[in-house]
LUMNUKE-162799 format. One record per residue (C-alpha): residue in three letters; x, y, z. Coordinates in steps of 0.05 Angstrom, whole numbers, padded with zeros to 5 digits, always signed. Last residue first. Example, Ala and Ser with C-alpha at 12.3 -4.5 7.8 and 13.67 -1.06 7.14 Angstrom:
// LUMNUKE-162799
ser+00273-00021+00143;ala+00246-00090+00156;
//
This chain:
// LUMNUKE-162799
his+00240-00402+00198;arg+00168-00388+00176;pro+00160-00344+00116;arg+00113-00286+00129;ala+00041-00292+00103;phe+00012-00293+00174;his+00039-00224+00191;ala+00024-00189+00125;his-00046-00219+00124;ala-00060-00191+00192;glu-00031-00125+00169;ser-00079-00121+00111;ala-00138-00143+00154;ala-00123-00090+00207;pro-00116-00036+00154;ser-00181-00056+00121;ala-00205-00087+00056;thr-00154-00141+00043;leu-00151-00171-00026;thr-00088-00133-00046;ser-00040-00190-00030;val+00032-00171-00015;ala+00077-00183-00073;glu+00125-00241-00078;gly+00192-00237-00115;glu+00232-00246-00051;arg+00185-00260+00006;pro+00146-00203+00035;gln+00167-00163+00097;pro+00103-00130+00119;val+00103-00084+00180;ser+00061-00118+00232;asn-00013-00112+00247;val-00042-00177+00272;arg-00002-00191+00335;gln-00061-00212+00378;pro-00072-00186+00448;ala-00076-00114+00425;ala-00034-00069+00472;thr+00005-00037+00415;trp-00057-00011+00381;his-00086+00009+00448;val-00027+00055+00461;ala-00026+00081+00389;ile-00099+00101+00397;ala-00082+00138+00462;phe-00024+00172+00426;leu-00069+00196+00370;val-00119+00222+00420;ala-00063+00259+00456;gln-00042+00288+00389;tyr-00110+00319+00377;gly-00115+00347+00447;met-00116+00329+00520;leu-00054+00353+00554;glu+00012+00316+00568;val+00009+00278+00501;thr+00032+00331+00451;thr+00047+00404+00466;gly+00107+00433+00431;thr+00182+00440+00424;thr+00212+00374+00447;ser+00145+00337+00442;arg+00143+00346+00366;val+00202+00300+00355;leu+00174+00247+00401;leu+00104+00255+00372;ala+00129+00244+00301;val+00168+00181+00322;leu+00107+00157+00361;val+00059+00166+00303;met+00104+00130+00254;met+00116+00072+00302;pro+00042+00067+00319;phe+00024+00062+00245;leu+00077+00010+00227;leu+00072-00040+00283;arg+00139-00077+00285;leu+00119-00119+00346;arg+00182-00099+00384;phe+00181-00029+00354;ala+00109-00016+00375;gln+00117-00050+00443;phe+00179-00011+00462;cys+00149+00055+00438;thr+00087+00043+00479;phe+00130+00026+00540;ala+00171+00090+00531;phe+00109+00134+00525;ala+00074+00104+00585;ser+00139+00107+00626;ala+00150+00179+00607;leu+00080+00198+00629;leu+00086+00161+00695;ser+00154+00193+00710;ile+00127+00262+00689;gly+00072+00255+00740;leu+00115+00236+00799;leu+00169+00286+00783;gly+00121+00344+00783;thr+00050+00345+00755;gly+00043+00414+00721;val+00116+00439+00721;leu+00143+00371+00699;ala+00086+00357+00650;glu+00095+00424+00616;ile+00171+00417+00615;trp+00163+00347+00584;thr+00113+00367+00530;ser+00150+00430+00510;his+00120+00494+00483;ile+00104+00526+00551;thr+00030+00526+00536;ser-00028+00575+00528;val+00006+00638+00503;thr-00045+00695+00511;gly-00014+00724+00575;tyr+00057+00726+00549;gly+00086+00781+00594;leu+00139+00739+00628;his+00098+00737+00692;ala+00039+00711+00652;leu+00082+00657+00620;val+00109+00627+00685;asp+00061+00624+00744;phe-00006+00633+00708;arg+00006+00595+00643;thr+00059+00545+00665;gly+00030+00524+00732;ser-00042+00532+00711;ser-00035+00490+00648;leu-00032+00425+00689;gly-00026+00438+00764;leu+00032+00464+00806;gly+00079+00405+00808;phe+00070+00342+00849;trp+00141+00323+00868;pro+00181+00387+00854;ser+00134+00438+00885;gln+00168+00506+00889;ala+00226+00480+00845;trp+00177+00479+00787;val+00177+00555+00785;thr+00251+00559+00771;leu+00245+00504+00719;ala+00190+00544+00685;ala+00232+00607+00681;asp+00288+00570+00646;trp+00238+00536+00600;phe+00204+00600+00577;gln+00270+00635+00563;glu+00294+00574+00524;arg+00230+00577+00483;gly+00249+00646+00455;thr+00246+00627+00382;leu+00285+00562+00393;ser+00344+00599+00424;thr+00388+00573+00367;leu+00340+00600+00316;met+00335+00669+00348;glu+00411+00674+00351;pro+00418+00652+00278;thr+00372+00709+00258;gln+00301+00695+00236;gly+00271+00700+00166;arg+00244+00629+00168;phe+00313+00603+00188;leu+00299+00532+00164;leu+00264+00547+00098;gly+00311+00605+00083;arg+00371+00559+00093;ile+00341+00507+00047;pro+00326+00560-00005;glu+00399+00583-00003;val+00430+00513-00006;phe+00408+00493-00076;thr+00428+00557-00112;ala+00494+00558-00074;pro+00510+00486-00090;ser+00497+00495-00164;val+00483+00440-00214;phe+00531+00383-00200;ala+00533+00387-00124;ala+00458+00395-00118;thr+00445+00337-00166;leu+00494+00292-00129;val+00464+00308-00061;ile+00392+00300-00083;gly+00404+00235-00121;leu+00444+00205-00064;val+00388+00220-00015;ala+00335+00192-00062;leu+00375+00129-00076;val+00385+00115-00002;ala+00311+00127+00012;ala+00288+00081-00044;ser+00335+00025-00021;arg+00308+00029+00050;tyr+00234+00037+00031;arg+00231-00032-00002;arg+00275-00064+00052;asn+00228-00043+00107;val+00243-00023+00179;leu+00303+00023+00169;ala+00279+00065+00110;leu+00211+00074+00140;leu+00242+00098+00205;leu+00288+00146+00168;ser+00227+00175+00132;val+00191+00181+00199;gly+00249+00220+00227;ala+00252+00266+00167;leu+00177+00278+00172;ala+00185+00297+00245;leu+00244+00343+00229;tyr+00205+00380+00176;gly+00146+00385+00223;thr+00191+00416+00276;arg+00206+00470+00224;tyr+00133+00488+00211;gln+00133+00538+00153;ser+00057+00539+00156;leu+00057+00540+00080;leu+00105+00481+00076;val+00071+00436+00127;ala+00001+00451+00101;ala+00022+00441+00029;val+00052+00373+00046;gly-00013+00352+00080;leu-00058+00374+00023;cys-00013+00342-00029;leu-00016+00276+00010;leu-00091+00281+00016;val-00099+00292-00059;ala-00052+00235-00076;arg-00087+00188-00028;ile-00154+00206-00059;arg-00127+00191-00128;ser-00096+00125-00106;thr-00162+00100-00078;leu-00171+00093-00004;phe-00152+00028+00030;arg-00089-00008+00010;ser-00057-00019+00079;his+00009+00012+00059;ala-00025+00067+00019;ala-00071+00083+00078;tyr-00010+00082+00124;ile+00024+00134+00080;thr-00041+00175+00079;leu-00045+00173+00155;leu+00028+00195+00160;ile+00017+00253+00111;leu-00046+00274+00149;phe-00003+00271+00212;val+00047+00320+00186;gly-00005+00367+00157;tyr-00044+00370+00222;thr+00020+00387+00257;gly+00035+00442+00207;val-00034+00472+00219;thr-00021+00468+00294;asn+00047+00503+00286;ala+00013+00558+00246;ala-00036+00569+00302;ala-00106+00542+00294;his-00167+00584+00312;pro-00233+00552+00295;phe-00245+00598+00261;val-00183+00632+00235;gly-00133+00576+00220;glu-00062+00596+00205;leu-00015+00596+00145;arg+00051+00631+00156;phe+00071+00691+00113;asn+00130+00721+00075;phe+00142+00655+00039;pro+00210+00624+00022;ala+00239+00657+00085;ala+00297+00705+00074;phe+00366+00686+00099;pro+00407+00743+00128;gly+00365+00751+00190;tyr+00307+00794+00213;asp+00259+00778+00157;ser+00189+00793+00181;ile+00128+00747+00182;pro+00058+00761+00157;arg+00000+00719+00182;leu-00039+00688+00124;ala-00107+00668+00152;leu-00130+00737+00175;asp-00113+00779+00115;pro-00126+00719+00070;val-00201+00719+00089;ile-00237+00678+00035;val-00178+00642+00002;ala-00138+00630+00066;glu-00204+00612+00100;leu-00214+00556+00049;phe-00144+00531+00063;val-00158+00527+00138;ile-00226+00494+00126;leu-00193+00442+00081;leu-00142+00430+00136;ser-00195+00414+00188;ile-00233+00371+00137;ser-00170+00330+00124;thr-00154+00320+00198;phe-00225+00302+00219;gly-00238+00254+00161;leu-00171+00219+00167;leu-00177+00212+00242;val-00248+00185+00238;arg-00231+00135+00184;leu-00169+00114+00223;ala-00214+00100+00284;arg-00260+00057+00241;thr-00203+00016+00212;arg-00170+00006+00279;trp-00235-00010+00315;his-00249-00072+00273;asp-00240-00132+00319;pro-00248-00100+00387;asp-00312-00063+00369;ser-00342-00026+00429;ala-00280-00039+00471;val-00237+00006+00427;ala-00287+00063+00431;ala-00291+00053+00507;ala-00215+00058+00513;val-00216+00122+00470;ile-00270+00152+00514;phe-00234+00133+00579;ile-00168+00165+00557;gly-00206+00228+00537;leu-00243+00230+00603;ala-00177+00226+00642;leu-00147+00282+00598;glu-00208+00327+00608;ala-00209+00314+00682;ala-00136+00336+00688;arg-00145+00398+00645;phe-00210+00416+00681;leu-00178+00409+00750;ala-00120+00453+00729;leu-00166+00507+00701;gly-00210+00507+00763;ile-00151+00508+00812;his-00120+00571+00783;thr-00057+00581+00825;ala-00050+00506+00829;leu-00034+00464+00890;leu-00101+00427+00891;ala-00091+00415+00816;ser-00033+00369+00832;val-00082+00317+00858;leu-00120+00317+00792;ala-00055+00316+00753;val-00035+00253+00792;leu-00100+00222+00766;ala-00082+00241+00695;tyr-00014+00209+00703;met-00048+00147+00731;leu-00089+00143+00666;tyr-00024+00144+00625;pro+00008+00094+00673;leu-00052+00047+00661;ser-00060+00059+00586;ala+00012+00036+00575;gly-00009-00037+00579;arg-00081-00046+00599;leu-00143-00003+00603;phe-00182-00050+00556;arg-00211-00090+00614;ala-00237-00025+00644;thr-00280-00014+00582;ser-00315-00081+00593;gln-00327-00065+00666;leu-00357+00003+00648;pro-00407-00028+00601;val-00399-00006+00529;ser-00444+00037+00485;leu-00480+00076+00539;leu-00417+00094+00577;ala-00384+00117+00513;leu-00446+00158+00495;gly-00441+00192+00563;ala-00366+00205+00555;ala-00377+00237+00486;thr-00435+00279+00512;cys-00393+00301+00572;leu-00335+00321+00528;leu-00378+00358+00478;ala-00415+00395+00533;val-00350+00415+00568;arg-00322+00443+00503;leu-00387+00480+00489;leu-00386+00509+00559;gly-00316+00535+00545;ala-00338+00567+00480;pro-00397+00600+00515;asp-00351+00628+00570;leu-00330+00585+00629;pro-00272+00613+00669;gln-00298+00685+00667;ser-00256+00735+00707;thr-00196+00690+00715;ile-00197+00665+00643;ala-00204+00736+00617;ser-00144+00758+00659;val-00102+00699+00636;asp-00110+00716+00563;arg-00162+00690+00515;val-00161+00660+00445;arg-00227+00635+00416;trp-00257+00572+00386;val-00197+00527+00398;leu-00211+00455+00375;thr-00199+00398+00424;ser-00274+00387+00436;thr-00281+00369+00363;leu-00233+00310+00372;leu-00274+00284+00430;leu-00339+00293+00393;thr-00311+00255+00333;leu-00285+00199+00378;pro-00353+00193+00413;ile-00391+00193+00347;glu-00347+00144+00309;leu-00343+00088+00360;gln-00415+00075+00378;trp-00432+00092+00306;his-00443+00017+00293;pro-00508+00024+00332;thr-00540+00062+00274;ala-00612+00084+00290;thr-00603+00093+00365;tyr-00539+00133+00358;ala-00563+00174+00299;leu-00626+00194+00336;ile-00589+00209+00401;leu-00535+00247+00364;ala-00585+00289+00326;leu-00623+00306+00390;thr-00559+00326+00426;leu-00536+00369+00368;leu-00604+00404+00363;ala-00603+00418+00438;leu-00531+00442+00434;cys-00548+00489+00377;ala-00610+00515+00410;gly-00571+00529+00474;ala-00516+00564+00435;leu-00566+00606+00397;leu-00601+00627+00461;trp-00534+00641+00496;gly-00511+00685+00439;leu-00577+00722+00435;ser-00577+00735+00510;gly-00512+00773+00511;glu-00460+00771+00456;ser-00456+00740+00388;ala-00395+00710+00353;leu-00399+00644+00391;ala-00473+00637+00376;ala-00465+00654+00302;gly-00411+00601+00296;leu-00455+00550+00332;val-00513+00563+00285;val-00467+00554+00225;ser-00435+00492+00256;ile-00504+00461+00266;ser-00521+00471+00193;ile-00454+00444+00170;ala-00462+00382+00215;ala-00532+00370+00187;leu-00507+00376+00116;gly-00451+00326+00132;glu-00499+00277+00165;arg-00546+00280+00106;thr-00487+00270+00059;val-00443+00315+00016;leu-00373+00298+00041;gln-00374+00226+00019;phe-00302+00204+00027;arg-00301+00129+00024;leu-00263+00083+00071;pro-00276+00010+00058;ser-00338-00018+00092;val-00333-00049+00160;his-00383-00107+00168;ser-00377-00124+00094;arg-00303-00140+00102;ser-00319-00181+00164;arg-00368-00224+00125;pro-00320-00233+00067;thr-00270-00265+00115;met-00200-00237+00124;leu-00209-00204+00192;ser-00239-00267+00222;val-00176-00289+00260;asn-00187-00362+00275;arg-00144-00364+00338;pro-00101-00419+00309;asn-00083-00378+00248;his-00027-00415+00213;thr-00066-00463+00170;ala-00126-00420+00155;leu-00083-00361+00137;his-00039-00402+00091;ala-00100-00431+00057;gly-00126-00361+00045;his-00059-00338+00017;met-00055-00397-00030;
//
């Protein structure tokens, strides 16, 4: 019945439901021990030794590692053309990792250290493979919708770099963002029919492996991975530490961010019925543990916002959410309000005083100083990263802090009113499209990014979350509405025959009752 319904109401002959398309993109399987995985581990070991070494030995190891990586990519790329999407996206995500922490004096004295050269090499390799996989004209056709103002924002950042204190850093940040937008667009253009499934596979693999490395480091080097925190206020934190990544370095907020988006990816995997239930349970536990052990308060709010979204857009989630809230409130009131409230207060205050909490752990001081600096160049700003890091944070004595901890303040100081207007319009248009078309994955990602953007870096600089946003932008700009939130008929279950997220959502759209 479902197949007939698809054939009748699908004038464009969507091929996502055919057996042939399901064989073209295999269901997601986690095979950690593979030839590619062993090669990646071997390269990472050499790379780690290179970054930890000094002098000629470090450069020799780094050169050997990059040569081996380039050779492996060329061989894999020519042998398996369907990796035209996976390899560039993986390289782009890997380039966002932080291999060392430096202050402004180190950046000024040596702008490109071995870790910086590695980042440039990864970006250039990803961009080169993207150019080889898809003609430039084909990629340009996929720069539509919110991609255009987002790319224009990166171009404004290039102009703003001319006004920066550290021109090299500002130029790199702007070029990095522009290259990232292009790489994602090329990945989408390389496989317009199945790119969603393949991109989600890359995101799931990268996020879960990154968190597994963090937890492994917590077991091997707990003194470095579990950063102690002090109790200054009346409410003690549930844990006297915050989970961090050691190598590559990942701040506690970054670990919590990975946890939030791993939860969202797992929710979407359950909605689209790819991945087995056991794997989804493991990934969900991994994400929840990362959010809790990093004690990431913005992550709590992001998950609360996504939960509210799920309750509003789908009848199945709506009733479950109402019952869950009522159950928690009634149980707490019946058992012991004090016993229930104290852990919640400790979780939110994280050992801080009420004054520290209301000042957002010192962020208000950053933002006040940043707005004063922004007044020097209100229209074009003072360059991405350079304006906040050299002109604001360094003068406040925070030389190792890399961002201002706010997407919109960072964009305003870096690119001025012109840049932040383009960025806000790209974000607003993507939200409008996602909610108008009821696209589940983009809606969840955008809600989480919106919450995170108030106190952290998201889409204004190239990073993990900017890649997610670029994917959401293309998801909403798809010409065919094939990935809506399902609203099944009463008493009718959604078919489980689909093998990919795009196929599942295509079925959900075409199986709706016609009014």
